[in-house]
Kinemage of the C-alpha trace (Angstrom):
@kinemage 1
@onewidth
@group {chain A} dominant
@subgroup {mainchain}
@vectorlist {calphas} color= white
{ca met a 1} P 125.022 59.495 155.446
{ca leu a 2} L 128.233 58.346 157.028
{ca ala a 3} L 129.274 58.498 160.660
{ca glu a 4} L 132.018 60.937 161.586
{ca his a 5} L 133.996 57.992 162.952
{ca gln a 6} L 134.621 55.066 160.618
{ca leu a 7} L 134.952 51.666 162.247
{ca gln a 8} L 138.278 50.028 161.472
{ca leu a 9} L 137.177 46.437 162.057
{ca pro a 10} L 138.263 44.042 159.306
{ca val a 11} L 136.301 42.837 156.327
{ca ile a 12} L 135.745 39.135 157.008
{ca ser a 13} L 135.347 36.359 154.464
{ca val a 14} L 134.287 32.753 155.004
{ca glu a 15} L 137.921 31.772 154.488
{ca ser a 16} L 139.317 34.245 157.039
{ca ala a 17} L 136.565 33.800 159.629
{ca asp a 18} L 136.647 31.817 162.838
{ca pro a 19} L 134.061 28.973 162.956
{ca gln a 20} L 131.295 31.110 164.516
{ca arg a 21} L 131.599 33.920 161.971
{ca ala a 22} L 132.087 31.453 159.098
{ca ser a 23} L 128.803 29.764 160.025
{ca val a 24} L 126.917 33.074 159.919
{ca leu a 25} L 128.530 34.028 156.587
{ca glu a 26} L 127.632 30.635 155.120
{ca lys a 27} L 124.026 31.230 156.205
{ca ala a 28} L 124.152 34.616 154.451
{ca gln a 29} L 125.598 33.021 151.316
{ca glu a 30} L 122.712 30.536 151.268
{ca gln a 31} L 120.127 33.316 151.649
{ca val a 32} L 121.372 35.730 149.007
{ca gly a 33} L 123.856 33.805 146.875
{ca phe a 34} L 126.892 35.952 147.721
{ca ile a 35} L 128.420 37.846 150.645
{ca pro a 36} L 127.554 41.541 150.261
{ca glu a 37} L 130.065 44.107 151.527
{ca met a 38} L 127.613 44.947 154.303
{ca tyr a 39} L 127.599 41.365 155.642
{ca ala a 40} L 131.391 41.062 155.510
{ca arg a 41} L 131.536 43.941 157.969
{ca met a 42} L 128.458 43.244 160.104
{ca val a 43} L 129.794 39.745 160.892
{ca asn a 44} L 132.390 41.343 163.174
{ca ser a 45} L 129.453 41.006 165.561
{ca pro a 46} L 128.047 37.556 164.702
{ca gly a 47} L 124.926 38.321 166.753
{ca leu a 48} L 124.312 41.488 164.740
{ca leu a 49} L 124.476 39.764 161.362
{ca asn a 50} L 122.619 36.667 162.553
{ca thr a 51} L 119.790 38.788 163.988
{ca tyr a 52} L 119.645 40.763 160.746
{ca leu a 53} L 119.503 37.622 158.587
{ca asp a 54} L 116.789 35.984 160.698
{ca gly a 55} L 114.648 39.119 160.902
{ca tyr a 56} L 115.055 39.861 157.196
{ca ala a 57} L 114.067 36.303 156.243
{ca ala a 58} L 111.060 36.385 158.588
{ca phe a 59} L 109.847 39.686 157.129
{ca arg a 60} L 110.236 38.386 153.578
{ca ala a 61} L 108.445 35.107 154.337
{ca asp a 62} L 105.719 36.058 156.804
{ca ser a 63} L 104.924 39.790 156.745
{ca gly a 64} L 101.774 39.520 154.670
{ca phe a 65} L 103.151 42.205 152.357
{ca thr a 66} L 103.723 41.521 148.662
{ca pro a 67} L 107.330 41.770 147.376
{ca pro a 68} L 106.719 45.297 145.983
{ca glu a 69} L 105.221 46.338 149.325
{ca gln a 70} L 108.191 44.828 151.187
{ca glu a 71} L 110.600 46.867 149.091
{ca thr a 72} L 108.510 49.976 149.670
{ca val a 73} L 108.888 49.468 153.420
{ca phe a 74} L 112.635 48.766 153.215
{ca leu a 75} L 113.279 51.711 150.892
{ca val a 76} L 111.325 54.164 153.033
{ca ile a 77} L 113.112 53.103 156.225
{ca ser a 78} L 116.533 53.228 154.571
{ca arg a 79} L 115.809 56.644 153.081
{ca glu a 80} L 114.579 57.961 156.428
{ca asn a 81} L 117.832 56.695 157.977
{ca ala a 82} L 119.805 58.175 155.042
{ca cys a 83} L 121.560 54.868 154.352
{ca glu a 84} L 123.148 55.264 150.946
{ca tyr a 85} L 124.106 51.579 150.780
{ca cys a 86} L 120.628 50.211 151.579
{ca val a 87} L 118.697 52.680 149.420
{ca ser a 88} L 120.968 51.719 146.522
{ca ala a 89} L 120.718 47.974 147.161
{ca his a 90} L 116.958 47.960 147.688
{ca ser a 91} L 116.441 50.122 144.598
{ca met a 92} L 118.080 47.395 142.515
{ca leu a 93} L 116.217 44.616 144.333
{ca ala a 94} L 112.926 46.492 143.977
{ca glu a 95} L 113.204 46.729 140.217
{ca ala a 96} L 115.055 43.490 139.405
{ca lys a 97} L 113.511 41.030 141.845
{ca ser a 98} L 110.434 42.439 143.588
{ca gly a 99} L 108.565 44.061 140.737
{ca leu a 100} L 108.189 47.492 142.304
{ca ala a 101} L 107.509 50.008 139.545
{ca pro a 102} L 110.523 52.189 138.716
{ca glu a 103} L 108.427 55.342 139.199
{ca val a 104} L 107.622 54.270 142.776
{ca val a 105} L 111.293 53.562 143.473
{ca ala a 106} L 112.197 56.997 142.079
{ca ala a 107} L 109.485 58.695 144.150
{ca ile a 108} L 110.761 57.124 147.379
{ca arg a 109} L 114.395 57.879 146.546
{ca asp a 110} L 113.536 61.512 145.753
{ca asp a 111} L 111.031 61.901 148.619
{ca arg a 112} L 108.198 62.681 146.228
{ca pro a 113} L 104.547 61.578 146.376
{ca ile a 114} L 103.701 58.067 145.157
{ca ala a 115} L 100.843 57.904 142.649
{ca asp a 116} L 99.622 54.457 143.736
{ca ala a 117} L 97.281 55.191 146.672
{ca arg a 118} L 97.859 51.899 148.500
{ca leu a 119} L 101.654 52.101 148.257
{ca ala a 120} L 101.482 55.777 149.212
{ca ala a 121} L 99.576 54.830 152.376
{ca leu a 122} L 102.127 52.123 153.172
{ca ala a 123} L 105.061 54.449 152.575
{ca gly a 124} L 103.452 57.235 154.591
{ca phe a 125} L 102.686 54.988 157.541
{ca thr a 126} L 106.185 53.459 157.502
{ca arg a 127} L 107.724 56.936 157.390
{ca arg a 128} L 105.516 58.024 160.293
{ca met a 129} L 106.514 54.972 162.344
{ca val a 130} L 110.202 55.797 161.865
{ca arg a 131} L 109.829 59.511 162.539
{ca ala a 132} L 107.502 59.026 165.536
{ca arg a 133} L 109.661 56.213 166.957
{ca gly a 134} L 106.767 53.749 166.923
{ca leu a 135} L 104.151 56.163 168.244
{ca pro a 136} L 101.630 56.601 165.419
{ca ser a 137} L 98.500 58.615 166.045
{ca lys a 138} L 95.022 57.114 165.818
{ca ala a 139} L 94.626 58.951 162.510
{ca asp a 140} L 97.878 57.430 161.188
{ca val a 141} L 96.671 53.929 162.055
{ca ala a 142} L 93.196 54.572 160.655
{ca ala a 143} L 94.635 55.713 157.317
{ca phe a 144} L 96.836 52.610 157.162
{ca leu a 145} L 93.925 50.294 157.947
{ca asp a 146} L 91.645 52.150 155.520
{ca ala a 147} L 94.181 51.417 152.765
{ca gly a 148} L 93.508 47.708 153.278
{ca tyr a 149} L 96.296 46.715 155.630
{ca gly a 150} L 95.829 44.950 158.961
{ca glu a 151} L 96.950 45.612 162.511
{ca arg a 152} L 99.381 42.692 162.406
{ca gln a 153} L 101.183 44.410 159.552
{ca ile a 154} L 101.941 47.290 161.909
{ca leu a 155} L 104.067 44.819 163.874
{ca glu a 156} L 105.686 43.640 160.647
{ca ile a 157} L 106.699 47.234 159.965
{ca val a 158} L 108.257 47.288 163.442
{ca leu a 159} L 110.234 44.182 162.441
{ca ala a 160} L 111.361 45.843 159.222
{ca ile a 161} L 112.406 48.974 161.118
{ca ala a 162} L 114.458 46.840 163.522
{ca val a 163} L 116.142 44.942 160.689
{ca lys a 164} L 116.908 48.017 158.608
{ca thr a 165} L 118.130 49.944 161.649
{ca leu a 166} L 120.724 47.198 162.198
{ca ser a 167} L 121.999 47.421 158.629
{ca asn a 168} L 121.568 51.169 158.169
{ca tyr a 169} L 123.491 52.038 161.324
{ca ala a 170} L 126.223 49.476 160.617
{ca asn a 171} L 126.656 50.937 157.125
{ca his a 172} L 126.900 54.458 158.559
{ca leu a 173} L 129.627 53.298 160.944
{ca phe a 174} L 131.580 51.218 158.425
{ca his a 175} L 131.205 53.611 155.454
{ca thr a 176} L 130.357 50.407 153.596
{ca pro a 177} L 131.366 50.557 149.936
{ca leu a 178} L 128.647 49.686 147.459
{ca asp a 179} L 128.823 46.269 145.817
{ca pro a 180} L 129.253 46.383 142.018
{ca leu a 181} L 125.874 44.627 141.686
{ca phe a 182} L 124.136 47.725 143.112
{ca glu a 183} L 126.281 50.390 141.445
{ca gly a 184} L 123.723 51.180 138.725
{ca his a 185} L 121.279 52.208 141.447
{ca arg a 186} L 123.648 54.310 143.566
{ca trp a 187} L 121.855 56.843 145.758
{ca arg a 188} L 123.396 59.702 147.691
{ca asp a 189} L 121.757 61.486 150.571
{ca arg a 190} L 121.380 65.158 149.703
{ca ala a 191} L 120.424 66.268 153.196
């Protein structure tokens, strides 16, 4: 999904950036090994990209979710927000780096049921949190807890929603082109 208006702010590189933006881009380079198209645009607001990087790193390091579970959360949020860039990128990361089964990735991308009961509960609860704007029912929470997750992980899903909302919305506004690295996992919103 792309915004009707496309932001015309420049793509910024470490070389073209002022010291503040260069520092944030260097931090991004250290975290992921390159500057994705998304970051080169988000850094127009250094606070936006810095907040994204810090929240993303915290979720990865301290959420209590396994890497496949983390990708499940990120993919569900990005799909709910119809972010073509992030669904594509996280599809590649899910399979290449996080070990999420390709059939789970495909199920999330296509909005189909997930066969793995625990991941299905995680995906369903994450989807509910996005759709209900953080107002899950008692039954929603009970199902999540019954799947073996803890209350603290509800807050970690809130963190993931915040982080992905930053990137998803920025990508909508910038019409961010997909990096070649993610091209083999391109996803288009059919809504």
